C-alpha positions in Angstrom: 39.4 124.0 23.7 36.3 124.9 25.7 34.5 121.9 24.5 37.4 119.7 25.3 37.7 121.0 28.8 34.0 120.6 29.3 34.2 117.0 28.1 37.1 116.2 30.4 35.2 117.7 33.4 32.2 115.5 32.6 34.4 112.4 32.3 35.9 113.2 35.7 32.5 113.6 37.3 31.5 110.2 35.7 34.6 108.5 37.1 33.8 109.8 40.5 30.2 108.6 40.3 31.4 105.2 39.2 33.8 104.9 42.1 31.1 106.0 44.6 28.7 103.4 43.2 31.4 100.7 43.4 31.9 101.5 47.1 28.2 101.4 47.8 27.8 98.1 46.0 30.6 96.6 48.0 28.9 97.7 51.2 25.6 96.1 50.0 27.2 92.8 49.2 29.2 92.5 52.3 32.6 90.9 52.7 31.7 87.8 50.6 30.8 89.9 47.6 27.4 88.1 47.3 24.0 89.8 47.6 22.5 89.3 51.1 18.8 89.1 50.1 16.0 90.2 47.8 16.0 93.8 49.1 19.8 93.9 48.5 19.2 92.7 44.9 16.6 95.4 44.3 18.9 98.0 45.7 21.7 96.9 43.4 19.4 97.1 40.3 18.2 100.5 41.3 21.8 101.6 41.7 22.8 100.3 38.3 19.9 102.2 36.8 21.1 105.4 38.5 24.6 104.7 37.1 23.2 104.3 33.6 21.4 107.6 33.9 24.5 109.3 35.3 26.6 108.0 32.4 24.1 109.2 29.8 23.9 112.6 31.4 27.6 112.9 31.9 28.8 111.8 28.4 25.8 112.9 26.5 23.7 111.3 23.7 26.2 112.0 21.0 29.0 110.3 23.0 26.8 107.2 23.5 26.2 107.1 19.8 22.3 107.2 20.2 20.4 108.9 17.3 16.7 109.5 17.9 14.3 108.3 15.1 12.9 111.1 13.0 10.7 111.6 9.9 12.1 112.9 6.7 11.3 116.5 7.6 13.1 116.2 10.9 10.1 115.8 13.3 10.5 113.3 16.1 9.0 109.8 15.9 7.8 108.8 19.4 6.5 105.4 20.5 2.8 105.5 21.3 2.2 108.7 19.4 1.1 109.5 15.8 3.7 111.0 13.5 2.1 114.3 12.4 4.8 114.8 9.8 3.5 115.6 6.3 6.3 113.5 4.9 6.2 109.8 5.7 9.1 107.6 6.6 9.6 105.2 3.7 11.9 102.4 2.6 13.1 103.3 -0.9 13.8 100.5 -3.4 14.9 100.1 -7.0 12.7 100.4 -10.0 12.5 96.7 -10.3 10.8 94.5 -7.6 13.2 94.2 -4.7 13.2 92.1 -1.5 12.4 94.1 1.6 12.2 91.3 4.1 13.5 87.7 3.8 14.1 84.7 6.0 16.3 82.0 4.6 17.2 78.6 6.2 20.9 77.9 6.2 20.7 74.8 4.1 18.2 76.1 1.5 19.6 75.0 -1.8 18.4 78.0 -3.8 16.1 78.2 -6.8 16.7 76.1 -9.9 18.1 77.7 -13.0 17.7 81.5 -13.3 14.5 81.7 -11.4 14.2 84.4 -8.8 11.6 85.6 -6.3 10.5 89.2 -6.8 8.0 89.7 -3.9 8.6 92.3 -1.2 8.3 89.8 1.6 9.9 86.4 0.8 10.2 83.2 2.8 12.5 80.3 1.9 12.2 76.8 3.2 14.9 74.2 3.8 15.6 70.6 2.9 16.0 68.1 5.8 17.7 65.3 4.0 17.3 62.4 1.5 13.9 60.6 1.9 12.5 63.2 4.2 13.0 66.3 2.1 10.4 69.1 2.6 10.4 72.9 2.5 8.0 75.4 3.9 8.5 78.8 2.3 5.7 80.7 4.1 3.4 79.2 6.7 0.1 80.8 7.8 -2.2 79.6 10.6 -5.4 81.0 11.8 -8.0 79.8 14.4 -11.5 81.2 14.4 -15.2 80.7 13.9 -18.5 80.8 15.6 -19.3 77.5 17.4 -23.0 78.4 17.5 -23.7 79.4 13.9 -20.9 77.2 12.5 -19.5 80.1 10.4 -15.8 80.2 9.8 -14.0 83.5 9.5 -10.4 82.6 9.9 -8.0 82.5 7.0 -4.5 81.0 7.3 -3.2 82.7 4.2 -5.3 85.5 2.5 -4.5 86.9 -0.9 -6.3 90.0 -2.1 -6.1 91.9 -5.4 -8.1 94.3 -7.3 -8.1 92.6 -10.7 -5.2 90.1 -10.8 -4.7 86.7 -9.1 -5.2 86.6 -5.4 -3.0 83.5 -4.7 -0.5 81.9 -7.1 1.1 78.5 -6.5 4.0 77.5 -8.8 6.0 74.3 -8.7 8.9 73.3 -11.0 8.1 69.5 -11.0 5.7 69.1 -8.0 2.1 70.1 -7.2 1.3 73.8 -7.7 -1.7 73.8 -5.4 -2.5 71.2 -2.8 -5.5 71.1 -0.6 -4.0 69.2 2.4 -6.0 67.9 5.3 -9.7 67.7 4.3 -8.9 68.2 0.6 -11.9 70.5 0.4 -12.1 73.4 -2.1 -14.7 76.1 -1.9 -16.0 78.7 -4.3 -18.5 81.5 -3.8 -21.8 81.0 -5.6 -22.2 82.9 -8.8 -25.4 84.9 -9.1 -27.0 83.0 -12.0 -27.1 79.3 -13.0 -26.1 79.9 -16.6 -23.2 80.1 -19.0 -20.5 82.2 -17.3 -20.2 84.3 -20.4 -23.7 85.6 -19.9 -22.6 86.7 -16.4 -19.8 88.8 -17.8 -17.0 86.4 -17.1 -14.3 86.4 -19.9 -12.7 83.0 -20.0 -9.0 82.9 -19.3 -7.0 80.1 -20.8 -7.6 76.8 -18.9 -9.9 78.4 -16.3 -12.7 76.7 -14.4 -15.7 77.9 -12.4 -18.9 76.5 -11.0 -22.2 78.3 -11.5 -24.8 78.6 -8.7 -26.5 75.3 -9.8 -23.2 73.5 -9.1 -22.4 72.9 -12.8 -18.7 73.0 -13.7 -17.6 75.1 -16.6 -14.1 75.0 -18.1 -12.4 77.2 -20.8 -10.8 75.7 -23.9 -7.5 77.0 -25.5 -9.6 79.4 -27.6 -11.0 81.1 -24.5 -14.5 79.8 -24.8 -16.5 78.4 -21.9 -17.5 74.8 -22.1 -19.7 72.9 -19.6 -18.1 69.8 -18.2 -19.8 66.5 -19.1 -21.9 64.9 -16.4 -24.1 61.8 -16.7 -26.5 61.0 -13.9 -29.0 58.1 -13.6 -32.0 58.3 -11.3 -33.0 55.4 -9.0 -36.6 55.5 -10.4 -38.3 56.8 -13.5 -40.1 60.2 -13.7 -42.8 60.5 -16.4 -42.7 63.6 -18.4 -45.1 62.7 -21.2 -48.0 60.2 -21.7 -51.7 60.1 -20.6 -52.9 57.2 -22.8 -54.2 59.5 -25.5 -53.5 58.6 -29.1 -51.1 60.7 -31.3 -52.1 60.7 -34.9 -49.6 59.9 -37.6 -47.5 62.7 -39.1 -48.3 64.8 -36.0 -45.8 66.8 -34.0 -46.0 67.2 -30.2 -44.1 70.3 -29.3 -42.4 71.8 -26.2 -42.4 68.9 -23.7 -40.7 69.9 -20.5 -38.2 67.2 -19.5 -37.5 69.1 -16.2 -41.0 68.6 -14.8 -43.2 65.5 -14.2 -46.7 65.6 -15.7 -49.6 66.1 -13.1 -50.7 62.5 -13.4 -47.2 61.4 -12.3 -47.3 63.7 -9.3 -46.0 66.9 -10.8 -42.9 68.7 -9.6 -39.3 68.5 -10.8 -38.2 65.5 -12.8 -34.6 65.8 -11.7 -33.4 67.0 -15.1 -31.8 70.4 -14.6 -32.2 73.3 -17.0 -29.1 73.3 -19.1 -28.9 69.5 -19.5 -28.2 68.6 -23.1 -30.1 65.3 -23.2 -32.6 63.3 -21.2 -31.9 59.6 -20.6 -35.4 58.2 -21.1 -37.5 55.1 -21.7 -39.9 55.5 -24.6 -42.9 53.2 -24.8 -45.5 52.9 -27.6 -48.5 50.6 -27.5 -48.7 50.6 -31.3 -46.1 50.4 -34.0 -44.6 53.8 -34.4 -41.7 55.7 -35.9 -40.8 58.7 -33.7 -38.4 61.5 -34.3 -37.0 63.5 -31.3 -35.4 67.0 -31.4 -34.8 70.0 -29.1 -37.7 72.5 -29.0 -37.0 75.4 -31.2 -35.0 73.3 -33.7 -36.4 71.9 -37.0 -37.5 68.3 -37.2 -34.4 66.5 -38.5 -36.6 63.9 -40.3 -33.7 61.6 -40.8 -33.1 61.4 -37.1 -36.3 59.5 -36.4 -36.2 56.5 -34.0 -38.3 53.5 -34.9 -40.5 51.6 -32.5 -41.9 48.7 -34.4 -44.2 45.9 -33.3 -47.5 44.2 -33.7 -50.6 46.2 -33.1 -51.9 45.8 -29.5 -48.5 44.7 -28.2 -46.5 47.1 -26.0 -43.1 47.9 -27.3 -40.6 49.5 -24.9 -37.4 51.2 -25.9 -35.3 52.1 -22.9 -32.4 54.5 -22.3 -32.9 56.7 -25.3 -31.0 60.0 -25.3 -33.5 62.7 -26.2 -31.8 66.0 -27.1 -33.0 69.1 -25.1 -32.8 72.8 -25.6 -31.2 75.1 -23.1 -34.4 75.2 -21.0 -34.7 71.4 -20.9 -37.5 71.1 -23.5 -37.9 68.8 -26.5 -40.5 67.9 -29.2 -41.2 64.8 -31.2 -43.1 63.8 -34.3 -45.1 60.5 -34.8 -44.5 59.4 -38.4 -46.6 56.2 -38.6 -49.9 54.9 -37.3 -51.6 56.6 -34.4 -50.0 55.4 -31.2 -50.2 55.8 -27.4 -46.7 57.0 -26.4 -45.2 57.3 -23.0 -41.8 58.9 -22.0 -40.2 58.3 -18.7 -37.0 60.1 -17.7 -34.3 58.0 -16.0 -31.4 60.5 -16.0 -29.7 63.2 -17.9 -26.5 64.3 -19.6 -24.7 67.6 -19.5 -22.3 67.7 -22.4 -19.4 70.0 -23.2 -20.7 72.8 -25.3 -18.7 74.4 -28.2 
């Protein structure tokens, strides 16, 4: 009864305060009931604030149904201050992945079949109509960069993981990943220009990666890295062998570097990168010859000889011969017939998919 009597007294005081404010507001507004100016409007706002405070004090927080936020151990959570509670405030979910936040457009048709989204934060797009259908599930935009150095540090959408997949794009019938706008795709350089296996990268099924020399490697269904095939032709020849000296018959010439020009041809790189599987070359012999080419380190195949036949003293040129190379870009050859002056000029190279 005491509590009831106290509440009735508070309500009575509140009623009296409201009647007093109503009378004061009537006096501020005048006979027309309209504010007379800016100062009057300010006075009215201040009066309403006073009324709200009076109501809260008279009725009490419980009567106004206001419950202050608190951590799980009961300590208060105040704006602008750290929560020193030893027990954090958390949102509990089920054992299976459950949506915590979602935004769904009213005309979103839903996912096909039994597919579901399992992410904690989910975004659903809508369909605008026949012929103009589109859907944006999650949009990310960022603007940033240093105009002086040209470096760009802004990311529209950033996916980070310790060992899994940073960003996954999945489409039922459309495009899973689409580089819209410039169409550019970028990858960090790998530390070595070599087979990714030698760098410790285990091939995932249908994975692709570029090594630091720009070569593209792909994995086959058995999980083995294979270098993508590339064929490039130069605009001019680069001589890698030949000074006019004779090569005696049945003589092998070992370890010719197809990646470097000979000094008499200016030296320096020939344009054939290490790792190329074959050099696209023109072979000239000033005398009749039968020449066999093979990668350095491999045995002479004998049966793989290439014939350059002609009359003595007449230059015979064979162009665009594929000379097999080892992993360092080196090859050897054997002259099987009469002594001959042999010249080899590189015109391009081939990188072939490796087993």
